[in-house]
N, C-alpha and C positions, 0 to 999 in steps of 0.2 A: 720242791718247786713252789709250792704254795707259800712257804715262808719267804722265798726270794721275791715273789710277787708282792707280798705285803710290805716288805722292806722298801722295794723300789717305789711303791705308791705312797709311802708315808711322807709327811712334810719334813724337809731337810732341817736338821738341827744346825746350830751356829757353826760348829766345826765343819760339817759337811757343806754348808752353804758359803762360808766365808774363808775358812782357813785352807781346807783341802784343795779347792780349785786354784788358789794362788800358789800352793806348794807344787801341784802338778804342773802348772804353767812354768814355774821356775825350773823344775827338773827337766821339762821338755826343751828348754833353751840350751841344754848341755850341748857342747860342740859335737860330740860323737853322735848323739841322737839326731841333731840337726843335719849332720852329714848323711845319716841313713835316710831321713825323711827326704832330703834333697835328691837322693839316689832313687828311691822307690816310688814316691808319689807322682813324679812326672810320667810314670808308665801307665797311669790311669787313663781310661777312655770312656766316652759316653756319659751316662748318668751315674753319679757316685752317691752312696749312702755312707756318711761318715758317722759312725757310732762313737760317741765320746768326743764331740767336736771341741768342747772346752772353750778356750779363748780364741780359737781359730788359727792357731799357729801353722797348721798345714795348708791353709787356703792359698797362701802365696806360691805354693809349689805345684798347684794343679796346672796342667798345660791347656792350651786352647782346644785340644781334642776332647776336653771334658765339657759337656753341654750344660750340666746342672750339678750342683753339690747340695745334697740335703743333709743338714747337720742335726743330730739328735744328741742331747746331753741331759742326763737325769739330774746332775748336780747344778745345772744352770738352766732351769726351765724357761726363764724369761730372756735368754740370750737372743739377740737379733742378728748374729753373725752367720 
């Protein structure tokens, strides 16, 4: 567990900061994954903590019943989404 904590707090290297987030974003745009997100995310209610918010692709699927979405992403610490 201590090793994970140290890795998570270390400064992201080029691959983790620039390449990996774009690859994940592209993979998450897959039609099958998008269909699953469109099916499950609208079931959310109240306050939501989205761990791994990334580029915010899930945000469009949250229904009005969601009061707040708190997004956390270790690979994009300066994201304002």
